[in-house]
C-alpha positions as CSV (number, residue, x, y, z in Angstrom):
1,X,-10.4,20.6,4.8
2,X,-7.5,19.3,2.7
3,X,-8.9,16.6,0.2
4,X,-6.9,13.3,-0.5
5,X,-7.0,10.7,-3.2
6,X,-6.7,7.2,-1.9
7,X,-4.4,5.3,-4.3
8,X,-4.8,1.5,-3.9
9,X,-2.3,-0.9,-5.6
10,X,-4.4,-3.8,-6.5
11,X,-3.0,-5.1,-9.8
12,X,-0.8,-8.0,-8.7
13,X,-1.5,-11.6,-9.2
14,X,-0.2,-13.0,-6.0
15,X,1.6,-16.1,-7.5
16,X,3.1,-17.0,-4.1
17,X,-0.3,-17.5,-2.5
18,X,-0.8,-20.6,-4.8
19,X,-4.3,-19.4,-5.7
20,X,-5.8,-19.7,-9.2
21,X,-6.9,-16.0,-9.1
22,X,-5.5,-12.7,-7.8
23,X,-5.0,-12.8,-4.1
24,X,-7.0,-9.5,-3.5
25,X,-10.2,-11.2,-4.4
26,X,-9.8,-14.0,-2.0
27,X,-12.4,-13.8,0.7
28,X,-11.4,-13.3,4.3
29,X,-14.2,-13.6,6.8
30,X,-16.7,-13.2,4.1
31,X,-15.3,-10.3,2.2
32,X,-12.6,-10.0,-0.6
33,X,-9.4,-8.9,0.7
34,X,-9.4,-5.7,-1.2
35,X,-12.5,-4.6,0.4
36,X,-11.0,-3.9,3.7
37,X,-8.8,-1.0,2.4
38,X,-11.7,0.4,0.4
39,X,-14.0,0.4,3.4
40,X,-11.3,2.1,5.5
41,X,-11.0,4.8,3.0
42,X,-14.7,5.5,2.7
43,X,-14.8,6.2,6.4
44,X,-12.2,9.1,6.2
45,X,-13.8,12.5,5.4
46,X,-10.8,13.9,3.9
47,X,-10.8,11.2,1.2
48,X,-13.1,12.0,-1.6
49,X,-11.9,9.6,-4.3
50,X,-10.3,6.2,-4.6
51,X,-8.1,5.2,-7.6
52,X,-7.5,1.6,-7.9
53,X,-5.7,-0.8,-10.3
54,X,-7.1,-3.9,-11.8
55,X,-5.1,-7.1,-12.8
56,X,-5.5,-7.9,-16.6
57,X,-8.7,-9.7,-17.1
58,X,-10.3,-8.6,-13.8
59,X,-11.6,-5.1,-14.5
60,X,-15.3,-6.3,-14.3
61,X,-14.6,-8.1,-11.0
62,X,-12.8,-5.0,-9.6
63,X,-16.0,-2.8,-10.5
64,X,-18.1,-5.2,-8.8
65,X,-16.1,-4.9,-5.5
66,X,-16.0,-1.1,-5.8
67,X,-19.8,-0.9,-6.5
68,X,-20.4,-3.1,-3.4
69,X,-18.1,-1.4,-1.0
70,X,-17.6,2.3,-2.1
71,X,-20.8,3.3,-3.9
72,X,-20.8,6.6,-1.9
73,X,-17.3,7.8,-3.2
74,X,-15.9,8.7,-6.6
75,X,-13.9,5.8,-7.9
76,X,-11.5,5.5,-10.8
77,X,-10.4,2.2,-11.9
78,X,-7.2,2.0,-14.0
79,X,-5.1,-0.9,-15.4
80,X,-2.1,-2.3,-13.6
81,X,1.2,-1.6,-15.2
82,X,4.0,-4.0,-16.1
83,X,5.8,-3.1,-12.9
84,X,5.0,-1.7,-9.5
85,X,6.5,1.6,-10.5
86,X,4.2,1.6,-13.5
87,X,1.1,0.7,-11.4
88,X,1.9,3.5,-8.9
89,X,2.3,6.0,-11.8
90,X,-1.0,5.2,-13.4
91,X,-2.6,5.6,-10.0
92,X,-1.3,9.1,-9.3
93,X,-1.7,10.3,-12.8
94,X,-5.3,9.6,-12.5
95,X,-5.8,11.2,-9.1
96,X,-7.5,14.7,-9.1
97,X,-6.1,15.8,-5.8
98,X,-2.7,17.2,-4.9
99,X,-2.4,15.0,-1.7
100,X,-2.5,11.3,-1.9
101,X,-2.6,8.3,0.3
102,X,-0.9,5.3,-1.2
103,X,-1.8,1.7,0.0
104,X,-1.9,-1.8,-1.3
105,X,-4.8,-4.2,-1.2
106,X,-2.4,-6.8,0.2
107,X,-2.5,-5.1,3.6
108,X,-6.1,-5.6,4.8
109,X,-5.6,-4.6,8.4
110,X,-5.7,-0.9,7.7
111,X,-8.3,1.2,9.6
112,X,-9.7,4.6,9.1
113,X,-7.7,5.7,12.3
114,X,-4.5,4.7,10.5
115,X,-5.3,6.8,7.5
116,X,-6.3,9.8,9.6
117,X,-3.1,9.6,11.7
118,X,-1.2,10.0,8.4
119,X,-3.4,12.9,7.3
120,X,-2.9,14.6,10.6
121,X,0.9,14.4,10.3
122,X,2.5,17.9,10.0
123,X,4.7,16.6,7.2
124,X,3.8,16.3,3.5
125,X,5.5,13.0,3.0
126,X,4.9,10.4,5.8
127,X,5.2,6.7,5.9
128,X,4.6,4.1,8.6
129,X,7.6,2.3,9.9
130,X,7.8,-0.6,12.4
131,X,10.7,-1.2,14.7
132,X,12.3,-4.6,14.2
133,X,12.7,-6.7,17.3
134,X,14.8,-9.6,15.9
135,X,18.5,-9.9,15.1
136,X,19.5,-9.3,11.4
137,X,22.7,-9.4,9.4
138,X,23.8,-9.0,5.8
139,X,24.9,-12.0,3.9
140,X,26.8,-13.1,0.7
141,X,24.1,-15.1,-1.2
142,X,26.7,-16.9,-3.2
143,X,29.0,-18.3,-0.4
144,X,26.1,-18.2,2.2
145,X,28.5,-16.5,4.4
146,X,27.1,-14.1,7.2
147,X,28.8,-10.8,6.9
148,X,27.7,-7.8,9.2
149,X,25.3,-7.3,12.0
150,X,22.5,-4.8,11.2
151,X,21.7,-2.2,13.9
152,X,18.2,-2.6,15.1
153,X,18.1,0.9,16.6
154,X,18.2,2.6,13.2
155,X,16.6,-0.1,11.0
156,X,12.9,-0.3,10.5
157,X,10.3,-2.2,8.5
158,X,8.7,0.2,6.0
159,X,4.9,-0.2,5.8
160,X,2.1,1.2,3.8
161,X,-0.1,3.3,3.8
162,X,2.1,6.4,3.0
163,X,1.2,9.9,2.4
164,X,2.7,12.1,-0.4
165,X,2.4,15.3,-2.2
166,X,1.5,14.1,-5.6
167,X,4.1,16.5,-7.2
168,X,6.9,14.9,-5.0
169,X,5.8,11.4,-5.9
170,X,5.6,12.1,-9.5
171,X,8.9,13.9,-9.7
172,X,10.7,11.1,-7.9
173,X,9.2,8.5,-10.2
174,X,10.3,10.3,-13.2
175,X,13.8,10.7,-11.9
176,X,13.8,6.9,-11.2
177,X,12.7,6.1,-14.8
178,X,15.5,8.3,-16.1
179,X,18.1,6.7,-14.0
180,X,16.7,3.2,-14.4
181,X,16.3,2.7,-10.8
182,X,13.8,0.2,-9.2
183,X,12.4,0.5,-5.8
184,X,10.0,-1.9,-4.0
185,X,8.1,1.0,-2.2
186,X,7.8,4.8,-2.5
187,X,8.8,6.4,0.8
188,X,12.6,5.6,0.2
189,X,12.3,6.3,-3.6
190,X,11.1,9.8,-2.8
191,X,13.9,10.3,-0.4
192,X,16.8,8.7,-2.2
193,X,15.9,9.6,-5.7
194,X,13.6,12.6,-5.4
195,X,15.6,14.3,-2.7
196,X,12.4,14.9,-0.6
197,X,12.2,14.7,3.3
198,X,10.0,11.7,4.2
199,X,9.1,11.2,7.9
200,X,7.8,8.1,9.7
201,X,5.1,7.4,12.2
202,X,5.1,4.1,14.2
203,X,3.5,1.4,12.4
204,X,1.6,-1.7,13.9
205,X,2.4,-5.3,14.3
206,X,-0.6,-6.8,12.4
207,X,0.2,-4.7,9.4
208,X,1.3,-7.9,7.5
209,X,1.4,-7.9,3.7
210,X,-0.4,-11.0,2.6
211,X,2.1,-13.1,0.6
212,X,1.8,-16.7,1.5
213,X,-1.2,-19.0,2.2
214,X,-0.4,-19.0,5.9
215,X,-0.7,-15.2,5.8
216,X,-4.3,-15.5,5.1
217,X,-4.9,-17.4,8.3
218,X,-3.2,-14.6,10.2
219,X,-5.4,-12.1,8.5
220,X,-8.6,-13.9,9.3
221,X,-7.8,-13.9,13.0
222,X,-6.8,-10.3,13.0
223,X,-9.9,-9.1,11.0
224,X,-12.4,-11.2,12.8
225,X,-13.7,-8.4,14.8
226,X,-13.9,-5.9,12.0
227,X,-17.3,-4.5,11.1
228,X,-17.6,-3.6,7.6
229,X,-21.2,-2.8,7.7
230,X,-21.3,0.5,9.6
């Protein structure tokens, strides 16, 4: 059985949620949001370690969550970086396995089945993508002019979790640093900068990244039936 490290981005402060503390510690249906991803990872046999970021000043609180929800797994807690790129680098550099699952605490609707489906993909580098069902266009932000229609057939919403060979992820990040390039996620970074093939599997509609206060209400409804006690 190939073993995986579960890399969990949890170093952001979530300023757009209007909370006085990092959003990953906000309780959803009685549990901190970050716990949902942790629990999902602990229920996948191929995962034998979790590596998680903590925001500055929240190392102890992160350890408390880990102790409460992942006591049966090896867990490494590392600082967050100044950027998302830095935070991801700190995660994969601390990982012991050559294969990693990258996720973010702000997407709490992940299940063990979602992780297992990635692991079962025949490809080394695989991401979740969701078809977009609404109309889109490019615009000129300065003039506010609508420019070109975007083809929905070949455009998708990139989601996490994502699976990578750690060597591919590391090489792509190194090249991005050398070229001064910034990406908001890692699948296209690996493809465009690293030159690696990245494949996709169909994502799911409730896999929303929690960004605004209203998103918490949506997550509460979706996660209402989740059982974290098994």
